[in-house]
C-alpha positions in Angstrom: 152.2 117.1 80.4 153.9 119.4 78.1 151.4 119.3 75.6 148.4 120.2 78.1 151.1 123.2 79.2 151.2 125.0 76.2 146.9 124.6 75.7 147.0 126.4 79.3 149.5 129.2 78.4 148.2 129.5 74.5 147.0 132.6 74.9 150.5 134.0 76.6 152.3 132.8 73.5 149.7 134.2 70.7 149.9 138.0 72.5 153.4 137.8 72.4 153.6 136.4 69.3 151.4 139.3 68.5 153.3 142.1 69.6 156.7 141.0 67.8 155.1 141.0 64.6 153.6 144.3 65.5 157.0 145.6 66.3 158.4 143.8 63.0 155.6 145.4 61.1 156.2 148.6 62.3 159.4 148.9 61.9 159.1 147.7 58.2 156.5 150.4 57.5 157.9 153.2 59.4 161.5 154.0 57.3 163.0 155.8 60.2 163.3 152.9 62.4 165.9 150.5 62.0 164.6 146.6 60.6 168.1 145.0 62.0 168.2 146.0 65.5 164.5 145.4 66.0 164.4 142.1 64.8 168.0 141.3 67.1 165.6 142.7 69.5 162.7 140.2 68.7 165.4 137.4 68.5 166.7 138.0 72.2 162.9 138.6 73.3 162.2 135.1 71.6 164.9 133.1 73.8 164.5 134.9 76.9 160.8 134.2 77.0 161.4 130.4 76.1 163.4 129.8 78.7 161.1 131.9 80.7 158.6 129.5 79.9 160.4 126.7 80.2 161.2 127.8 84.2 157.6 128.6 84.5 157.0 125.0 82.9 159.3 122.8 86.1 157.5 125.3 88.6 153.9 125.1 87.6 153.5 121.6 86.7 155.3 120.0 90.2 151.8 120.6 91.5 149.8 119.2 88.5 151.9 116.3 87.5 151.5 114.7 91.6 148.0 115.9 91.2 147.7 113.3 88.2 149.2 111.1 90.3 147.3 110.7 92.7 145.6 107.5 93.3 141.8 107.5 95.0 142.8 106.2 98.5 141.7 109.8 99.9 144.5 110.4 100.8 146.3 113.8 101.1 149.9 113.6 102.0 151.1 112.5 98.6 150.3 115.9 97.6 153.3 118.9 97.2 152.5 121.6 99.4 150.8 124.5 96.9 152.6 127.5 96.8 150.6 129.7 94.7 147.4 131.4 95.5 145.3 128.9 93.3 146.5 126.3 94.1 146.1 126.3 97.7 142.5 127.1 96.6 142.7 123.6 95.0 144.2 121.8 98.1 141.7 123.3 100.4 139.0 122.5 98.1 140.4 119.0 98.4 141.1 118.8 101.9 137.1 119.8 103.0 135.7 117.5 99.9 138.0 114.5 101.2 137.0 115.4 104.6 133.0 115.1 103.9 134.0 111.7 101.7 135.8 110.0 104.2 133.0 111.4 107.6 129.8 110.4 104.6 131.9 106.6 104.4 132.5 106.4 108.1 128.4 106.4 108.4 127.9 104.6 105.5 130.3 101.6 107.0 128.6 102.6 110.6 125.2 101.8 108.8 126.1 98.8 106.9 127.8 97.4 110.0 124.7 97.9 111.6 122.0 96.7 109.5 124.6 93.4 109.7 124.2 92.9 112.6 120.5 93.4 113.0 120.0 91.0 110.1 122.5 88.0 112.6 120.6 88.4 114.7 117.0 88.4 113.2 118.0 84.9 111.7 119.4 84.0 114.9 116.0 84.9 116.1 114.3 82.9 113.3 115.9 79.7 114.2 113.9 79.5 117.2 110.6 79.3 116.4 111.9 76.9 113.5 113.1 74.4 116.2 110.1 74.0 118.0 108.1 74.2 114.5 110.8 71.4 114.1 109.5 69.3 117.0 105.9 70.0 116.7 106.7 68.1 113.4 108.4 65.4 114.5 104.5 64.7 116.3 102.9 64.6 113.2 101.3 61.2 112.6 99.6 62.3 108.8 102.9 60.7 107.0 102.3 62.0 104.0 101.1 65.6 105.5 104.0 65.4 107.6 107.5 65.1 104.4 106.0 68.3 102.7 105.8 70.0 105.7 109.2 69.4 106.5 110.8 70.1 103.0 108.8 73.9 103.9 111.2 74.1 106.9 114.2 72.6 105.2 114.2 75.9 102.4 113.7 78.1 104.9 116.1 76.7 107.0 118.8 76.6 103.9 117.9 80.4 102.8 118.1 81.6 106.5 121.6 79.4 106.6 123.0 80.9 103.2 121.9 84.9 104.6 124.1 84.0 107.2 126.9 82.8 105.4 126.2 85.4 103.1 126.4 88.1 105.5 129.6 87.0 107.3 131.2 86.3 103.4 133.2 89.6 104.1 134.9 89.0 106.8 135.7 85.4 106.5 139.7 86.3 106.6 138.2 87.3 110.8 136.4 83.7 111.3 138.6 81.5 110.0 139.5 78.9 112.8 142.5 76.0 110.9 142.8 72.3 112.1 142.7 68.7 111.5 138.7 67.8 110.4 137.0 64.5 109.2 135.5 65.4 105.6 133.2 62.0 107.0 132.0 63.9 110.2 131.2 66.8 108.0 129.8 64.7 105.6 127.3 62.4 107.6 126.3 65.3 109.1 124.8 67.3 106.1 123.2 64.6 104.1 121.3 63.7 107.5 120.5 67.2 107.6 119.3 66.4 104.3 117.4 63.6 104.7 114.0 64.4 104.7 114.3 66.1 100.9 115.8 63.0 100.3 113.4 60.8 101.3 110.9 62.6 99.7 112.4 63.2 96.0 114.0 59.3 96.6 117.7 59.9 96.8 120.1 58.3 97.7 123.4 58.3 98.6 126.5 55.9 97.3 129.7 57.3 99.6 133.1 55.8 98.5 135.3 57.6 101.2 138.8 56.6 100.9 140.8 60.3 102.0 138.7 61.8 104.9 141.6 63.5 107.1 142.0 68.0 105.5 143.3 71.4 107.4 141.2 73.4 106.7 138.4 75.6 108.5 135.3 73.7 109.3 132.3 75.4 109.5 133.0 76.3 106.3 133.9 73.4 104.5 130.5 72.2 106.0 129.2 75.3 104.2 130.2 74.3 100.8 129.8 71.2 101.0 126.0 72.2 102.0 125.8 74.2 99.1 126.6 71.6 96.4 124.8 68.6 97.8 121.7 71.0 97.6 122.7 72.0 94.6 122.9 67.9 93.7 119.5 66.8 94.9 118.0 70.3 94.0 118.0 68.9 90.2 118.3 65.3 90.6 115.1 62.9 91.1 114.2 59.5 91.9 118.6 59.2 91.8 121.5 58.1 93.5 123.9 61.3 94.2 127.7 60.0 94.6 130.1 61.0 97.1 133.9 60.3 96.3 137.0 61.3 98.7 139.9 60.4 97.1 143.9 61.5 97.0 145.4 62.6 93.8 149.0 64.2 93.4 149.2 64.8 97.5 145.8 66.4 97.4 142.4 65.2 98.8 139.7 65.4 96.4 135.9 65.7 96.9 133.9 64.8 94.4 129.9 65.2 94.3 128.1 63.3 91.3 124.6 63.2 90.2 122.5 61.9 87.6 119.9 65.0 87.0 119.5 67.2 84.1 122.8 69.1 84.1 124.1 72.4 82.3 124.1 74.0 79.4 127.6 74.7 77.9 126.4 77.8 77.9 125.4 78.7 81.1 129.0 76.8 83.2 131.5 79.5 82.7 128.5 81.4 84.8 127.4 79.3 87.4 129.7 80.8 89.7 128.8 84.6 89.1 126.6 86.3 91.7 122.6 86.0 91.2 123.3 83.6 88.0 120.6 81.2 87.5 120.3 79.5 84.3 119.5 81.5 80.6 117.3 77.7 79.8 115.2 76.8 83.2 113.4 79.6 83.5 110.7 78.0 85.6 113.2 77.9 89.2 111.9 80.7 90.6 112.7 79.6 93.7 116.6 79.9 92.6 118.4 82.5 94.4 121.8 82.2 91.9 124.0 83.0 95.2 124.5 78.8 96.4 127.4 78.5 94.3 128.7 82.4 94.4 129.0 82.1 98.3 131.2 78.4 98.0 133.3 79.8 95.4 133.9 82.6 97.3 134.8 80.5 100.5 136.5 77.9 98.9 139.0 80.9 97.5 139.1 82.1 101.3 140.9 78.7 102.4 142.5 78.0 98.9 140.5 75.5 97.7 139.7 74.7 93.8 136.4 74.2 92.7 136.0 72.2 89.4 132.7 71.3 87.6 132.1 68.7 84.8 128.4 68.2 83.7 126.4 67.2 80.6 122.8 68.2 79.5 120.9 65.3 80.2 123.2 63.1 82.1 124.5 65.0 85.1 127.0 67.0 86.7 130.4 66.0 88.8 132.0 69.1 91.2 135.3 68.4 92.5 137.1 69.9 95.7 140.5 70.0 95.7 142.1 70.9 98.8 145.8 72.3 99.8 148.4 69.9 100.6 149.4 69.6 104.1 152.2 71.7 103.7 150.1 74.7 101.9 148.7 75.3 105.4 150.8 77.1 107.6 150.5 79.5 104.6 147.0 79.9 104.9 147.3 80.4 108.0 149.8 83.1 108.4 147.3 85.0 105.4 
């Protein structure tokens, strides 16, 4: 701040130096003017000017120091009260712009909330004809046609479900309800919902469930599990997906193991990034890159750790590590 202040007052400093030099030069040229008293006066004037600059520095920079340390939260209460007319102009402009930004932000938030509510309402409305379509497809006698329609129906259903949770993920803290839930029931429910897709791809499940009781939010755990299962089914064919639940270090773990194409090592660090699909398999035009991202975001809110181990061409293993029981009170207090 001292350097900036000196640069700001550089013209004044140069002006006084020029005046002192001019006075000394005149006294030196004119023999009738005694030089020693003039130099003494210049010395005293220099000391007074230095003291004046120090006092003005303390007084003038107080406002700008607070302005420099001001955060970007649009809160003007931390600013020091203006004293000079120019400081008042600055505060007035900052206040006006801040109020305009707050108003624009409020309007933007209102618009986003309205769009979110409209989209959620639309998703719920779309589910009604989807349910009717499912009932109609159940009555079809052509098994091949029925399987194809069920597959496309499932894709639409999963995309709508993903969109629904994508809108809710930003407010997940307000949507959590922690309770004792049964992993076995959730897994059976999700596998049953994906049954037609699995039958079409000739995929079976090997369930090895040792530990089933956890404390968490049932609907969000189901959503995370659904993303892992659909990911395993999508990249597998005519194989078996193994699902294990077990206890390790007093923590329940859920492992989803597939024998699909695996993940390229260079893609592993990015699979949970928003919108990331793949750098090596560009034929997946239907991939949105949102499933694992949303699963990761939901897991973080529930203090669930997600790990992935994959070998290209062999398969992929996703492991969910649920928090210990004594961490449940900490999650509830969040």
